[in-house]
C-alpha positions, 0 to 999 in steps of 0.5 A, spaced: 500 500 500 502 507 498 505 510 504 500 516 503 494 512 503 496 509 510 497 516 512 490 518 510 487 512 513 490 512 520 489 520 520 481 518 518 481 513 524 485 517 529 481 524 528 474 520 528 476 517 535 479 523 538 472 527 536 468 522 539 471 520 545 474 526 547 472 533 543 465 531 543 465 531 551 468 538 551 463 543 552 466 550 554 461 555 557 455 551 555 456 552 547 463 551 545 465 545 542 471 544 538 470 540 532 478 537 530 475 532 525 475 538 520 483 537 520 482 531 516 479 535 510 484 541 511 490 536 511 488 532 505 493 532 500 492 537 494 491 533 488 486 535 482 486 527 480 483 525 487 477 530 488 472 525 488 475 521 493 476 527 497 469 529 497 467 522 498 472 521 504 469 528 507 462 525 506 464 519 510 468 522 516 462 527 516 457 521 517 461 517 522 461 523 526 454 524 525 453 516 527 456 517 533 453 524 535 446 522 533 446 529 529 442 527 523 447 529 517 449 536 519 456 534 520 456 530 513 453 536 509 458 541 512 464 537 511 462 536 504 461 543 503 468 545 505 471 539 501 467 542 495 469 549 496 476 548 498 480 549 491 477 556 491 480 557 498 486 554 496 487 558 490 485 565 494 490 564 500 496 560 496 495 563 489 501 560 484 503 554 489 496 551 488 495 553 481 502 549 479 500 543 484 507 545 488 503 546 494 505 543 501 500 546 506 505 544 512 511 548 508 507 554 507 507 560 512 503 560 519 499 566 516 497 563 510 496 556 514 492 560 519 487 564 514 486 557 510 484 554 517 480 560 519 476 561 513 474 553 512 472 552 519 468 558 519 464 556 513 464 549 516 461 551 523 456 556 520 453 551 515 453 546 521 450 551 526 445 553 521 442 546 520 443 544 527 439 550 530 435 551 524 431 557 526 431 565 524 429 567 531 436 564 533 440 567 528 444 571 534 446 565 537 448 561 531 453 567 529 455 567 537 456 560 537 459 560 530 464 565 532 467 562 538 467 555 536 470 557 530 476 561 534 477 555 539 477 549 533 482 554 529 486 555 535 486 547 536 487 545 529 493 550 528 496 548 535 496 540 532 499 542 526 504 546 529 506 540 534 505 534 529 508 537 523 515 535 521 520 540 520 524 539 513 531 541 514 
């Protein structure tokens, strides 16, 4: 088996287990829950030929979280959406490196990585909470929950990326 494929499979299972066993039980101030499983989508290798596989795996990780969380498909919808729009965000944040397929997210600057993470996580959380709460009267609560959960999730994702990235010499 290909070494990249093994990494993808291991990352998938570790993130699902971490989300279900640890992060789903974190509940700061009654409404802030980190969703670090989004790291799978954020860190998936950037290759144009694997787009359908990527969207399918994003759906699979979302459905896995939905099954364990009993959340009715909202994680799957949010995950597939950010997987679908990821090329647009990559093109906007990383410009030429994405266009020429030379992009390695771990090799980019912390500022670019942070912007990329924040944009996709904000999008994911906005979709997730709009579908989860689904009420026009709760728009301020949806926005507040999206903002604070996105900040917490983004900080954790950036921290994990810095801690677990291998330095190239």
